[in-house]
C-alpha positions in Angstrom: 14.5 -18.3 -16.6 15.8 -15.8 -13.7 11.6 -16.0 -12.8 13.2 -19.4 -10.9 14.4 -17.4 -8.6 11.2 -15.9 -7.8 9.4 -19.3 -7.8 12.6 -20.5 -5.4 11.9 -17.1 -3.0 8.4 -18.0 -2.8 8.9 -22.1 -2.1 11.4 -21.2 0.9 9.0 -18.9 2.5 6.3 -21.4 2.1 7.8 -24.4 3.0 10.7 -23.4 5.3 9.3 -20.5 6.4 12.1 -18.7 7.2 11.9 -15.0 5.6 15.7 -14.2 7.1 17.1 -16.9 4.6 14.8 -17.0 1.9 16.6 -13.8 -0.3 20.1 -15.5 0.0 18.9 -18.6 -1.5 16.6 -16.8 -4.5 20.1 -14.8 -5.0 22.8 -17.4 -5.0 20.1 -19.2 -7.5 20.4 -15.9 -9.6 24.0 -16.3 -9.8 23.9 -20.0 -10.9 21.7 -19.2 -13.3 23.5 -16.3 -14.7 26.1 -18.7 -16.0 24.0 -20.2 -18.0 22.6 -17.1 -19.9 24.1 -16.1 -22.9 22.9 -12.7 -22.1 24.4 -11.9 -19.3 27.6 -13.5 -18.1 29.1 -13.2 -15.2 33.1 -11.9 -15.4 35.3 -11.0 -12.1 35.0 -7.4 -13.8 30.8 -8.3 -13.4 31.4 -9.6 -10.2 33.6 -6.9 -8.6 30.6 -4.1 -9.8 28.2 -6.3 -8.4 29.8 -6.6 -4.8 30.4 -2.9 -4.7 26.8 -2.2 -5.9 25.8 -4.4 -3.0 27.8 -2.4 -0.5 26.8 0.7 -1.8 22.9 -0.2 -1.3 23.5 -1.6 1.9 25.3 1.2 3.5 22.4 3.3 2.8 19.7 0.5 4.0 21.8 0.7 7.2 21.9 3.8 7.4 18.0 4.4 7.3 17.4 1.7 9.6 19.9 2.5 12.5 18.1 6.4 11.9 14.7 5.1 12.8 15.9 2.4 15.2 17.1 5.0 17.7 13.4 5.9 17.5 11.5 3.1 17.9 14.6 2.2 20.7 13.7 5.2 22.6 10.4 4.5 22.7 10.7 1.2 24.4 12.9 2.5 26.6 10.9 4.7 28.1 8.0 2.6 28.0 5.8 4.4 25.5 5.5 2.3 23.0 3.3 0.1 26.2 1.2 3.3 27.0 -0.2 3.8 23.1 -3.0 1.6 23.5 -4.5 3.1 26.3 -3.6 6.8 24.8 -5.1 6.2 21.6 -8.2 5.0 23.2 -8.2 7.7 25.4 -7.7 10.1 22.6 -10.1 8.9 20.1 -12.6 8.3 22.3 -15.9 6.3 21.0 -14.5 8.1 16.9 -13.2 4.6 15.4 -12.0 6.9 12.4 -9.9 8.9 14.3 -8.4 6.0 16.2 -7.6 4.1 12.8 -6.0 7.1 11.3 -4.1 7.7 15.0 -3.2 4.0 14.6 -2.2 3.7 11.2 0.4 6.5 12.1 2.0 4.9 14.8 1.7 2.0 12.6 3.6 3.6 10.1 6.4 5.3 12.2 7.0 2.2 14.4 7.4 0.0 11.1 9.6 2.2 9.7 13.1 0.2 9.3 12.1 -2.9 11.1 11.7 -5.9 9.3 7.3 -7.3 9.2 8.0 -9.9 11.6 9.4 -7.7 14.5 7.1 -4.9 13.8 4.0 -7.1 13.3 4.8 -8.6 17.3 5.4 -5.0 18.3 2.3 -3.4 17.2 0.5 -6.7 17.6 0.8 -6.1 21.5 0.5 -2.8 21.0 -1.9 -1.3 19.1 -4.4 -4.3 17.9 -5.7 -4.1 21.6 -6.4 -0.7 21.3 -8.5 -1.7 18.2 -10.1 -4.7 19.6 -11.3 -2.8 22.3 -13.4 -0.3 20.3 -15.0 -2.9 18.6 -12.8 -3.9 15.7 -12.5 -7.2 14.4 -9.6 -9.1 16.1 -8.4 -10.5 12.9 -9.3 -7.2 11.2 -7.1 -5.1 13.6 -4.3 -7.3 13.0 -4.3 -6.9 9.4 -4.6 -3.5 9.9 -1.7 -2.9 12.1 0.5 -5.5 9.7 -0.3 -3.6 6.4 0.3 -0.3 8.2 3.7 -1.3 9.3 4.4 -2.4 5.8 3.6 0.7 4.0 6.9 2.6 5.4 8.5 0.1 2.1 7.8 2.6 -0.5 6.9 5.6 1.2 9.5 8.4 1.9 11.8 9.0 3.5 12.5 5.3 4.2 11.2 3.5 1.3 13.2 0.6 1.8 12.1 -1.3 -1.1 12.2 1.5 -3.5 15.7 2.7 -2.3 17.0 -0.7 -3.2 15.1 -0.9 -6.7 16.4 2.3 -7.3 19.4 1.0 -7.2 19.2 -1.8 -9.7 17.4 0.6 -12.2 20.3 3.4 -11.8 17.3 6.1 -10.6 17.6 8.6 -8.1 16.3 7.1 -4.7 14.0 9.8 -3.6 12.0 10.5 -6.8 11.8 6.5 -7.0 10.2 6.3 -3.5 8.1 9.4 -4.7 6.8 7.5 -7.9 6.4 4.2 -6.0 4.3 6.4 -3.4 2.2 7.7 -6.5 1.7 4.5 -7.4 0.5 2.6 -4.2 -1.2 5.3 -3.1 -4.4 3.7 -2.9 -3.4 0.6 -1.6 -3.2 2.9 1.6 -6.8 2.7 2.0 -7.3 -0.9 1.7 -6.8 -1.4 5.3 -9.9 0.8 6.3 -11.9 -1.4 3.7 -11.0 -4.2 6.1 -12.0 -2.7 9.3 -15.3 -1.6 8.8 -15.8 -4.3 6.4 -14.7 -7.8 8.0 -16.5 -9.5 5.6 -13.8 -8.8 3.5 -11.3 -11.4 5.0 -14.4 -13.9 5.2 -15.6 -13.4 8.5 -19.0 -13.2 7.6 -21.1 -15.3 5.6 -20.5 -16.1 1.7 -23.0 -13.9 0.6 -21.9 -10.6 2.8 -18.3 -11.4 1.9 -19.3 -11.8 -2.0 -21.2 -8.3 -1.6 -18.1 -6.6 0.1 -15.8 -7.8 -2.0 -17.5 -6.2 -5.1 -17.8 -3.4 -3.1 -14.4 -2.9 -2.1 -13.7 -3.4 -5.9 -15.6 -0.6 -6.8 -14.3 1.1 -4.2 -10.5 1.0 -5.1 -11.8 1.9 -8.9 -12.8 4.9 -7.7 -10.9 6.3 -5.3 -7.5 5.1 -8.3 -9.8 7.5 -10.6 -9.7 10.1 -8.3 -6.2 9.6 -7.1 -4.9 10.1 -11.3 -8.0 12.0 -12.7 -8.6 9.3 -15.6 -11.3 6.4 -15.6 -11.8 4.1 -18.4 -14.6 5.1 -20.8 -15.0 8.4 -19.7 -11.1 10.1 -20.3 -9.5 12.8 -18.2 -11.8 13.9 -15.1 -11.9 17.7 -13.9 -11.8 18.2 -10.1 -15.3 18.4 -9.1 -15.5 14.9 -10.6 -12.3 13.7 -8.7 -13.8 14.8 -5.5 -17.0 13.3 -6.3 -15.1 9.8 -7.0 -13.3 10.4 -4.0 -16.4 10.7 -2.1 -18.0 7.6 -3.6 -15.5 5.3 -3.2 -15.0 6.3 0.4 -18.8 5.4 1.0 -18.5 2.1 -0.5 -16.6 1.4 2.7 -19.6 1.1 4.5 -21.2 -2.0 5.6 -24.2 -1.8 4.4 -25.7 -3.0 0.7 -28.0 0.1 0.7 -25.4 2.5 1.0 -23.2 0.9 -1.9 -25.7 0.1 -4.4 -27.0 3.5 -3.9 -23.6 5.1 -4.0 -23.1 3.0 -7.2 -26.3 4.4 -8.8 -25.3 7.9 -8.3 -22.1 7.3 -9.5 -23.3 5.9 -12.9 -25.5 8.7 -13.3 -23.2 11.3 -12.5 -20.4 10.2 -14.8 -23.2 9.4 -17.3 -23.9 13.6 -17.2 -20.4 14.3 -17.2 -19.9 12.3 -20.1 -22.6 14.0 -22.4 -21.4 17.4 -21.4 -18.2 16.5 -21.9 -19.0 15.4 -25.5 -21.1 18.2 -25.8 -18.2 20.8 -25.1 -16.0 19.2 -27.4 -18.4 19.3 -30.6 -19.1 22.7 -29.8 -15.3 23.4 -29.7 -14.7 21.7 -32.9 -17.3 23.6 -34.4 -15.9 26.7 -33.8 -12.4 25.2 -34.9 -14.2 24.9 -37.9 -16.4 28.1 -38.6 -12.6 30.4 -37.6 -10.7 28.5 -40.1 
């Protein structure tokens, strides 16, 4: 039943296009639906508890926003933010990867404690031109800064979304933000996929887009397996395989069908060899255990 509030949130965002009012509409609908729920009944005591919890969460979030706002305000007042574009290009030179890393860090810092729309407008003026200046697709450049501007919502020390979730789960805010970062760490690689392969956002032919999407899926799977140390069908992997999987996932960034196919073939061969060796070691250890018994 409470899924209706999420549906209402989506509808308000799509049709009314008011990100500031959408949460209030969804929250009001949750309160109304609670009167019709047999499991959760809204009483005066629960209402007072809810108001107290909301005030506590808002206090934590506002304190974070105030601190980060001082940093962003200092950048704006001194004019440093508007010189970022020129300085980043001069620092990175012709190295696109270095410029993207610097741009990701800049977007992350300037996006802390700001709304998505505000941080995007700010970064679209400051950073996106620097990426477009070195040949990055314009749409990909804007999506890159937008994506990284929202990364702080699940990443310490700000992690506004994680702090809000921790209040609902009654968990430690810092630990919740660390867990959210671990779960979403692979998403930090996706903006780089978009920049190196604009066909992912249909900035190319239909065939190029399909190939890029498949390459990105394989790359994300390999990177996820490397970061988690586990791959379906193979099981736990050692340190060497984790490095190999990460390298293979990063190679899938390359907008070359030949490189992608070669990487996939090498990964398949390497995983087969690793699985065979792992099985042999398991059988040998089993044999030793039987003989010792």
